[in-house]
Steps between C-alpha positions, in 0.01 A plus 500: 500500500630846408582750774495877510875550521631739239802379305732796446660495155803723545674412177550664161266262313257210543759275334720540809221383729328258261606181681376633834173615346448158341561319830271729698216525249190361670654538847541877519233726352680834489814627329633854546663671204703801601656791324819317396323221312234731356762742364703213357224328308187715527143380493600171337642371828167573670317299236751213519469469877119527486492236223674264743197527728620760751309802621733790430584772750662780297717696742593815305443754780353756263574862597452791262257780431134393550409483131803288413438254783130472412590418139767253615235325712273483195785356293588246768135391508549354152751254647406175680576636848308486827698753705690820422699728731543875512677734741265654753736799524379602153227692678125507536417599142732238348348230723142603427559510125669157510211352699247651259691359201513161670127500573425595139717224350535203736300562817582159652879522494697636794666838482751502785684787663868499588564741787867532597757279332659259746843626399427850634589613853458825696794667323374402155158647573661815639712529184185517287323746727289266712525590868307197624649172613456209259234349728299825513535548123386142433189558710428838337537368145306183580208707625520722192493193276198353674321836495558515123362151443804274471410137567814412694854578602839343448700528817780362710397221739600735783236748384205261502410542867510883501309511172229267622413755765416740213427303182458144380819377335481270203858383469846546638835494334767268630741788550505617861633839591820518694418434870624848595200637311265375772722572798301698752179490297326218687 
């Protein structure tokens, strides 16, 4: 019986992960295609993975002006995907336009928000003008995403508990933040 684990395909093409996909077909339902693979082989890799029987989670973390993101969502809707990510820091209008585009094209797929990248720490946020801690920024952007109609969030496992006090999380990445991130926040 298939499970709801998401197989992360961090490789330049489906050819590199073909043997793994073949072995796991029928046992794992989901495969995540990220920016590296998508840039290397484009929409064809999405179709190839979907043709092998996987539900595709397209993790592109869209972030641009609202009109561009809305049109990218519409374009992505022509692909055999079930989930698509965008950066919640793109702002209220970008999120609303993306949600509207999603509802108008494929209302049953999941448009997921990415809040703060797990690679970012306090200094990184400060460097880009964000005065909040990563935890506070995650919560702020998560609430914004939910308010705008996103259907879920991609987050670090360490963020699930704090987020559940505010919003229902759909999934979590396997990339925890450095433990110093949470020091003193519990």
